[in-house]
C-alpha positions in Angstrom: -4.7 -14.5 -4.4 -1.3 -13.8 -3.0 -1.1 -11.4 0.0 0.7 -8.1 -0.6 3.6 -7.4 1.6 4.1 -4.0 3.3 6.1 -1.6 1.2 9.1 -0.2 3.2 8.2 3.2 4.6 11.0 4.8 2.7 9.3 3.7 -0.5 6.0 5.4 0.3 5.0 8.8 -1.0 2.4 9.3 1.7 1.8 8.7 5.4 -0.7 5.8 5.8 -1.4 7.0 9.4 -2.1 10.6 8.2 -4.4 9.4 5.4 -6.4 7.2 7.8 -6.5 9.9 10.5 -7.7 12.5 8.0 -10.4 10.2 6.7 -11.6 9.3 10.2 -11.5 13.0 11.3 -13.8 13.8 8.4 -16.2 11.0 9.4 -15.8 9.1 6.2 -15.9 5.4 5.5 -13.3 4.0 3.1 -16.0 3.4 0.5 -17.2 7.0 0.6 -13.6 8.4 0.2 -12.7 5.9 -2.5 -15.8 6.8 -4.5 -15.2 10.5 -4.1 -11.6 10.3 -5.5 -12.3 7.6 -8.1 -10.4 4.6 -6.7 -11.5 1.2 -5.4 -12.1 0.7 -1.7 -9.5 -2.1 -1.7 -6.9 0.3 -3.2 -7.6 2.9 -0.5 -7.3 0.1 2.1 -3.9 -0.8 0.8 -2.8 2.9 0.9 -4.0 3.1 4.5 -2.2 -0.1 5.4 1.0 1.0 3.7 1.1 -1.9 1.2 0.8 0.5 -1.7 2.3 3.9 -2.3 0.0 6.8 -3.5 1.3 8.4 -6.7 1.6 12.2 -6.6 -1.5 12.8 -8.7 -3.6 10.8 -6.2 -2.1 12.7 -3.2 -3.0 15.9 -4.9 -6.6 14.6 -5.5 -6.9 13.5 -1.8 -5.5 16.8 -0.5 -8.0 18.7 -2.7 -10.9 16.6 -1.5 -9.9 17.1 2.2 -9.1 20.8 1.5 -5.7 20.4 3.2 -2.1 20.9 2.0 -0.7 17.9 0.3 2.2 18.0 2.8 -0.3 16.9 5.5 -0.6 13.5 3.7 3.1 13.1 2.7 5.5 10.9 4.6 7.4 12.9 7.2 11.1 12.5 7.8 10.5 11.1 11.3 8.2 8.4 9.8 10.8 7.2 7.3 13.0 5.7 10.1 10.0 3.9 11.6 
């Protein structure tokens, strides 16, 4: 299976770091969060690594699950240049 290359940060809809931090802060394993929002653990891993971009409907679902504003998971302007 070919390895996925990292998506340029400017192409992401979400902050991989914020997603990972929020999951860790809630004490969840990737499998638990993936099951809760209806995605595969490997897809969640790719989101957290920045190799896939989260579509808006998934960002909304994650924010609802975490009970946080969706802006907490979105890519910030200062991350785009990184």
